N, CA, C and O atoms as a printed pandas DataFrame, in Angstrom:
     atom_number atom_name residue_name chain_id  residue_number  x_coord  y_coord  z_coord
0              1         N          MET        A               1  132.470   40.052  139.532
1              2        CA          MET        A               1  131.212   40.096  140.262
2              3         C          MET        A               1  130.416   41.308  139.779
3              4         O          MET        A               1  130.908   42.437  139.794
4              5         N          SER        A               2  129.200   41.058  139.359
5              6        CA          SER        A               2  128.353   42.107  138.809
6              7         C          SER        A               2  127.182   42.373  139.757
7              8         O          SER        A               2  126.581   41.447  140.301
8              9         N          ILE        A               3  126.874   43.646  139.941
9             10        CA          ILE        A               3  125.750   44.040  140.792
10            11         C          ILE        A               3  124.552   44.299  139.900
11            12         O          ILE        A               3  124.655   45.009  138.900
12            13         N          ASP        A               4  123.432   43.732  140.257
13            14        CA          ASP        A               4  122.197   43.970  139.511
14            15         C          ASP        A               4  121.534   45.221  140.089
15            16         O          ASP        A               4  120.807   45.150  141.080
16            17         N          TRP        A               5  121.794   46.356  139.459
17            18        CA          TRP        A               5  121.311   47.623  139.975
18            19         C          TRP        A               5  119.793   47.735  139.929
19            20         O          TRP        A               5  119.203   48.432  140.755
20            21         N          THR        A               6  119.161   47.070  138.993
21            22        CA          THR        A               6  117.705   47.117  138.910
22            23         C          THR        A               6  117.077   46.488  140.146
23            24         O          THR        A               6  116.142   47.041  140.725
24            25         N          ALA        A               7  117.588   45.341  140.544
25            26        CA          ALA        A               7  117.059   44.661  141.728
26            27         C          ALA        A               7  117.306   45.493  142.984
27            28         O          ALA        A               7  116.440   45.596  143.853
28            29         N          LEU        A               8  118.486   46.080  143.067
29            30        CA          LEU        A               8  118.799   46.926  144.221
30            31         C          LEU        A               8  117.860   48.132  144.270
31            32         O          LEU        A               8  117.385   48.507  145.342
32            33         N          GLY        A               9  117.597   48.732  143.126
33            34        CA          GLY        A               9  116.669   49.860  143.072
34            35         C          GLY        A               9  115.253   49.463  143.454
35            36         O          GLY        A               9  114.556   50.222  144.127
36            37         N          GLN        A              10  114.821   48.280  143.032
37            38        CA          GLN        A              10  113.480   47.804  143.378
38            39         C          GLN        A              10  113.358   47.549  144.876
39            40         O          GLN        A              10  112.357   47.910  145.496
40            41         N          VAL        A              11  114.378   46.929  145.447
41            42        CA          VAL        A              11  114.353   46.664  146.889
42            43         C          VAL        A              11  114.339   47.976  147.662
43            44         O          VAL        A              11  113.621   48.106  148.654
44            45         N          THR        A              12  115.122   48.939  147.217
45            46        CA          THR        A              12  115.155   50.244  147.877
46            47         C          THR        A              12  113.799   50.936  147.778
47            48         O          THR        A              12  113.312   51.488  148.765
48            49         N          ALA        A              13  113.194   50.912  146.612
49            50        CA          ALA        A              13  111.897   51.561  146.418
50            51         C          ALA        A              13  110.813   50.918  147.286
51            52         O          ALA        A              13  110.005   51.615  147.900
52            53         N          VAL        A              14  110.803   49.596  147.331
53            54        CA          VAL        A              14  109.807   48.904  148.159
54            55         C          VAL        A              14  110.053   49.197  149.638
55            56         O          VAL        A              14  109.105   49.421  150.391
56            57         N          SER        A              15  111.309   49.196  150.053
57            58        CA          SER        A              15  111.631   49.473  151.460
58            59         C          SER        A              15  111.194   50.869  151.870
59            60         O          SER        A              15  110.593   51.047  152.930
60            61         N          VAL        A              16  111.491   51.852  151.042
61            62        CA          VAL        A              16  111.099   53.229  151.357
62            63         C          VAL        A              16  109.574   53.361  151.337
63            64         O          VAL        A              16  108.999   54.013  152.209
64            65         N          GLY        A              17  108.929   52.758  150.365
65            66        CA          GLY        A              17  107.474   52.827  150.277
66            67         C          GLY        A              17  106.776   52.207  151.475
67            68         O          GLY        A              17  105.839   52.784  152.027
68            69         N          VAL        A              18  107.233   51.037  151.870
69            70        CA          VAL        A              18  106.621   50.357  153.023
70            71         C          VAL        A              18  106.904   51.130  154.307
71            72         O          VAL        A              18  106.036   51.229  155.175
72            73         N          THR        A              19  108.102   51.673  154.432
73            74        CA          THR        A              19  108.426   52.462  155.624
74            75         C          THR        A              19  107.514   53.674  155.731
75            76         O          THR        A              19  106.994   53.965  156.809
76            77         N          ILE        A              20  107.316   54.376  154.638
77            78        CA          ILE        A              20  106.428   55.543  154.654
78            79         C          ILE        A              20  104.995   55.119  154.977
79            80         O          ILE        A              20  104.308   55.800  155.737
80            81         N          ALA        A              21  104.544   54.012  154.414
81            82        CA          ALA        A              21  103.186   53.527  154.682
82            83         C          ALA        A              21  103.004   53.166  156.153
83            84         O          ALA        A              21  101.977   53.491  156.749
84            85         N          VAL        A              22  103.989   52.499  156.739
85            86        CA          VAL        A              22  103.881   52.113  158.153
86            87         C          VAL        A              22  103.884   53.354  159.039
87            88         O          VAL        A              22  103.138   53.410  160.016
88            89         N          VAL        A              23  104.700   54.338  158.722
89            90        CA          VAL        A              23  104.724   55.572  159.512
90            91         C          VAL        A              23  103.379   56.291  159.416
91            92         O          VAL        A              23  102.882   56.800  160.420
92            93         N          VAL        A              24  102.788   56.339  158.228
93            94        CA          VAL        A              24  101.485   56.997  158.063
94            95         C          VAL        A              24  100.407   56.249  158.850
95            96         O          VAL        A              24   99.594   56.875  159.530
96            97         N          VAL        A              25  100.393   54.928  158.763
97            98        CA          VAL        A              25   99.389   54.145  159.501
98            99         C          VAL        A              25   99.586   54.304  161.002
99           100         O          VAL        A              25   98.609   54.408  161.744
100          101         N          PHE        A              26  100.839   54.325  161.461
101          102        CA          PHE        A              26  101.101   54.525  162.882
102          103         C          PHE        A              26  100.631   55.909  163.328
103          104         O          PHE        A              26  100.062   56.058  164.409
104          105         N          ALA        A              27  100.874   56.925  162.485
105          106        CA          ALA        A              27  100.417   58.282  162.811
106          107         C          ALA        A              27   98.891   58.339  162.890
107          108         O          ALA        A              27   98.339   59.041  163.737
108          109         N          LEU        A              28   98.209   57.603  162.011
109          110        CA          LEU        A              28   96.747   57.542  162.098
110          111         C          LEU        A              28   96.298   56.878  163.406
111          112         O          LEU        A              28   95.273   57.253  163.976
112          113         N          GLY        A              29   97.065   55.899  163.873
113          114        CA          GLY        A              29   96.766   55.281  165.161
114          115         C          GLY        A              29   96.922   56.264  166.309
115          116         O          GLY        A              29   96.097   56.297  167.222
116          117         N          VAL        A              30   97.980   57.062  166.263
117          118        CA          VAL        A              30   98.180   58.097  167.290
118          119         C          VAL        A              30   97.055   59.131  167.221
119          120         O          VAL        A              30   96.574   59.603  168.251
120          121         N          LEU        A              31   96.640   59.479  165.999
121          122        CA          LEU        A              31   95.517   60.400  165.835
122          123         C          LEU        A              31   94.242   59.811  166.442
123          124         O          LEU        A              31   93.457   60.530  167.059
124          125         N          GLY        A              32   94.039   58.512  166.267
125          126        CA          GLY        A              32   92.882   57.856  166.877
126          127         C          GLY        A              32   92.932   57.916  168.392
127          128         O          GLY        A              32   91.908   58.124  169.043
128          129         N          LEU        A              33   94.126   57.733  168.961
129          130        CA          LEU        A              33   94.256   57.858  170.424
130          131         C          LEU        A              33   93.973   59.286  170.887
131          132         O          LEU        A              33   93.350   59.496  171.928
132          133         N          ALA        A              34   94.429   60.254  170.115
133          134        CA          ALA        A              34   94.155   61.654  170.455
134          135         C          ALA        A              34   92.654   61.932  170.376
135          136         O          ALA        A              34   92.103   62.647  171.213
136          137         N          ARG        A              35   91.997   61.358  169.358
137          138        CA          ARG        A              35   90.542   61.525  169.226
138          139         C          ARG        A              35   89.837   60.900  170.430
139          140         O          ARG        A              35   88.880   61.463  170.963
140          141         N          PHE        A              36   90.322   59.729  170.850
141          142        CA          PHE        A              36   89.742   59.042  172.011
142          143         C          PHE        A              36   89.891   59.892  173.269
143          144         O          PHE        A              36   88.936   60.060  174.028
144          145         N          GLU        A              37   91.094   60.429  173.486
145          146        CA          GLU        A              37   91.335   61.247  174.681
146          147         C          GLU        A              37   90.511   62.535  174.653
147          148         O          GLU        A              37   89.945   62.944  175.666
148          149         N          GLY        A              38   90.453   63.171  173.474
149          150        CA          GLY        A              38   89.677   64.408  173.363
150          151         C          GLY        A              38   88.194   64.170  173.588
151          152         O          GLY        A              38   87.528   64.969  174.245
152          153         N          ALA        A              39   87.679   63.089  173.054
153          154        CA          ALA        A              39   86.257   62.781  173.232
154          155         C          ALA        A              39   85.966   62.388  174.669
155          156         O          ALA        A              39   84.891   62.676  175.195
156          157         N          ARG        A              40   86.923   61.731  175.297
157          158        CA          ARG        A              40   86.721   61.335  176.690
158          159         C          ARG        A              40   86.649   62.564  177.597
159          160         O          ARG        A              40   85.859   62.612  178.540
160          161         N          GLU        A              41   87.492   63.558  177.290
161          162        CA          GLU        A              41   87.463   64.788  178.088
162          163         C          GLU        A              41   86.181   65.578  177.848
163          164         O          GLU        A              41   85.662   66.213  178.766
164          165         N          ASP        A              42   85.661   65.544  176.606
165          166        CA          ASP        A              42   84.449   66.289  176.268
166          167         C          ASP        A              42   83.174   65.510  176.569
167          168         O          ASP        A              42   82.081   66.075  176.526
168          169         N          GLY        A              43   83.299   64.228  176.870
169          170        CA          GLY        A              43   82.132   63.414  177.180
170          171         C          GLY        A              43   81.448   62.826  175.967
171          172         O          GLY        A              43   80.304   62.383  176.071
172          173         N          GLY        A              44   82.110   62.805  174.811
173          174        CA          GLY        A              44   81.512   62.244  173.595
174          175         C          GLY        A              44   81.666   60.736  173.557
175          176         O          GLY        A              44   82.774   60.228  173.732
176          177         N          GLY        A              45   80.586   60.012  173.334
177          178        CA          GLY        A              45   80.622   58.556  173.371
178          179         C          GLY        A              45   81.004   57.919  172.046
179          180         O          GLY        A              45   81.897   57.072  172.009
180          181         N          ASP        A              46   80.345   58.307  170.955
181          182        CA          ASP        A              46   80.588   57.677  169.653
182          183         C          ASP        A              46   81.981   57.991  169.122
183          184         O          ASP        A              46   82.670   57.113  168.604
184          185         N          THR        A              47   82.386   59.246  169.255
185          186        CA          THR        A              47   83.712   59.633  168.769
186          187         C          THR        A              47   84.789   58.918  169.562
187          188         O          THR        A              47   85.838   58.568  169.020
188          189         N          SER        A              48   84.536   58.703  170.828
189          190        CA          SER        A              48   85.496   57.998  171.673
190          191         C          SER        A              48   85.701   56.569  171.184
191          192         O          SER        A              48   86.834   56.095  171.108
192          193         N          MET        A              49   84.626   55.892  170.859
193          194        CA          MET        A              49   84.727   54.510  170.391
194          195         C          MET        A              49   85.357   54.438  169.000
195          196         O          MET        A              49   86.115   53.511  168.713
196          197         N          LEU        A              50   85.052   55.399  168.142
197          198        CA          LEU        A              50   85.673   55.433  166.820
198          199         C          LEU        A              50   87.171   55.654  166.933
199          200         O          LEU        A              50   87.948   55.051  166.193
200          201         N          GLY        A              51   87.578   56.512  167.850
201          202        CA          GLY        A              51   89.000   56.791  168.034
202          203         C          GLY        A              51   89.762   55.571  168.517
203          204         O          GLY        A              51   90.858   55.293  168.030
204          205         N          ILE        A              52   89.199   54.843  169.466
205          206        CA          ILE        A              52   89.898   53.665  169.996
206          207         C          ILE        A              52   89.895   52.543  168.958
207          208         O          ILE        A              52   90.855   51.776  168.882
208          209         N          ALA        A              53   88.836   52.437  168.162
209          210        CA          ALA        A              53   88.802   51.428  167.096
210          211         C          ALA        A              53   89.833   51.763  166.025
211          212         O          ALA        A              53   90.540   50.878  165.543
212          213         N          GLN        A              54   89.921   53.039  165.651
213          214        CA          GLN        A              54   90.912   53.470  164.663
214          215         C          GLN        A              54   92.322   53.178  165.156
215          216         O          GLN        A              54   93.144   52.651  164.406
216          217         N          ALA        A              55   92.606   53.513  166.399
217          218        CA          ALA        A              55   93.931   53.280  166.955
218          219         C          ALA        A              55   94.248   51.787  166.993
219          220         O          ALA        A              55   95.348   51.373  166.629
220          221         N          GLY        A              56   93.295   50.990  167.430
221          222        CA          GLY        A              56   93.523   49.547  167.511
222          223         C          GLY        A              56   93.809   48.922  166.158
223          224         O          GLY        A              56   94.733   48.120  166.024
224          225         N          LEU        A              57   93.019   49.284  165.152
225          226        CA          LEU        A              57   93.236   48.741  163.811
226          227         C          LEU        A              57   94.573   49.178  163.227
227          228         O          LEU        A              57   95.275   48.380  162.606
228          229         N          CYS        A              58   94.922   50.435  163.424
229          230        CA          CYS        A              58   96.191   50.939  162.879
230          231         C          CYS        A              58   97.382   50.272  163.549
231          232         O          CYS        A              58   98.328   49.868  162.873
232          233         N          PHE        A              59   97.345   50.153  164.868
233          234        CA          PHE        A              59   98.467   49.526  165.571
234          235         C          PHE        A              59   98.538   48.033  165.255
235          236         O          PHE        A              59   99.632   47.471  165.190
236          237         N          LEU        A              60   97.399   47.389  165.060
237          238        CA          LEU        A              60   97.392   45.980  164.669
238          239         C          LEU        A              60   98.008   45.807  163.282
239          240         O          LEU        A              60   98.767   44.865  163.054
240          241         N          ALA        A              61   97.686   46.707  162.358
241          242        CA          ALA        A              61   98.269   46.647  161.015
242          243         C          ALA        A              61   99.781   46.848  161.073
243          244         O          ALA        A              61  100.522   46.150  160.382
244          245         N          CYS        A              62  100.245   47.790  161.887
245          246        CA          CYS        A              62  101.691   48.011  162.032
246          247         C          CYS        A              62  102.370   46.776  162.610
247          248         O          CYS        A              62  103.437   46.378  162.142
248          249         N          ALA        A              63  101.766   46.175  163.613
249          250        CA          ALA        A              63  102.347   44.969  164.210
250          251         C          ALA        A              63  102.400   43.828  163.203
251          252         O          ALA        A              63  103.362   43.060  163.186
252          253         N          ALA        A              64  101.368   43.711  162.361
253          254        CA          ALA        A              64  101.357   42.653  161.345
254          255         C          ALA        A              64  102.472   42.856  160.322
255          256         O          ALA        A              64  103.114   41.889  159.911
256          257         N          VAL        A              65  102.709   44.099  159.907
257          258        CA          VAL        A              65  103.773   44.382  158.944
258          259         C          VAL        A              65  105.132   44.073  159.556
259          260         O          VAL        A              65  105.990   43.493  158.891
260          261         N          VAL        A              66  105.339   44.449  160.804
261          262        CA          VAL        A              66  106.609   44.171  161.472
262          263         C          VAL        A              66  106.800   42.665  161.633
263          264         O          VAL        A              66  107.897   42.158  161.398
264          265         N          ALA        A              67  105.756   41.943  162.027
265          266        CA          ALA        A              67  105.862   40.489  162.174
266          267         C          ALA        A              67  106.170   39.820  160.836
267          268         O          ALA        A              67  106.950   38.868  160.787
268          269         N          TYR        A              68  105.575   40.302  159.764
269          270        CA          TYR        A              68  105.847   39.742  158.442
270          271         C          TYR        A              68  107.296   40.016  158.033
271          272         O          TYR        A              68  107.950   39.151  157.450
272          273         N          GLY        A              69  107.794   41.204  158.332
273          274        CA          GLY        A              69  109.185   41.528  158.042
274          275         C          GLY        A              69  110.143   40.636  158.803
275          276         O          GLY        A              69  111.145   40.183  158.250
276          277         N          ILE        A              70  109.847   40.379  160.062
277          278        CA          ILE        A              70  110.681   39.469  160.855
278          279         C          ILE        A              70  110.622   38.069  160.272
279          280         O          ILE        A              70  111.634   37.371  160.207
280          281         N          HIS        A              71  109.430   37.660  159.847
281          282        CA          HIS        A              71  109.287   36.340  159.219
282          283         C          HIS        A              71  110.152   36.220  157.971
283          284         O          HIS        A              71  110.740   35.167  157.722
284          285         N          LEU        A              72  110.234   37.283  157.191
285          286        CA          LEU        A              72  111.046   37.253  155.976
286          287         C          LEU        A              72  112.538   37.223  156.283
287          288         O          LEU        A              72  113.311   36.631  155.529
288          289         N          ILE        A              73  112.951   37.850  157.374
289          290        CA          ILE        A              73  114.371   37.973  157.693
290          291         C          ILE        A              73  114.923   36.723  158.381
291          292         O          ILE        A              73  116.030   36.286  158.064
292          293         N          VAL        A              74  114.172   36.146  159.314
293          294        CA          VAL        A              74  114.676   35.030  160.112
294          295         C          VAL        A              74  114.468   33.722  159.356
295          296         O          VAL        A              74  113.331   33.347  159.068
296          297         N          PRO        A              75  115.561   33.023  159.031
297          298        CA          PRO        A              75  115.446   31.821  158.205
298          299         C          PRO        A              75  114.774   30.640  158.913
299          300         O          PRO        A              75  114.274   29.744  158.234
300          301         N          GLN        A              76  114.744   30.605  160.216
301          302        CA          GLN        A              76  114.125   29.491  160.928
302          303         C          GLN        A              76  112.609   29.446  160.731
303          304         O          GLN        A              76  111.989   28.409  160.969
304          305         N          PHE        A              77  112.007   30.553  160.302
305          306        CA          PHE        A              77  110.564   30.615  160.115
306          307         C          PHE        A              77  110.129   30.068  158.752
307          308         O          PHE        A              77  108.932   29.937  158.496
308          309         N          HIS        A              78  111.072   29.753  157.888
309          310        CA          HIS        A              78  110.742   29.315  156.529
310          311         C          HIS        A              78  110.647   27.818  156.457
311          312         O          HIS        A              78  110.377   27.267  155.390
């Protein structure tokens, strides 16, 4: 039995890359929530809406990546 190390390395690289990307996007979503809360306390209207839009888009992107990963893993979805 032979292990294809190239394929294993590619899967590892993609997994680490996607994990880092999802963490960064999630952190941007948290930053958007912080912007929303800070603007709400200061009474800023435009910054508040930008913060909630940023958070919503980032969390939606994270949910889409997780749903796609589940789709790839669960064989009943194929």
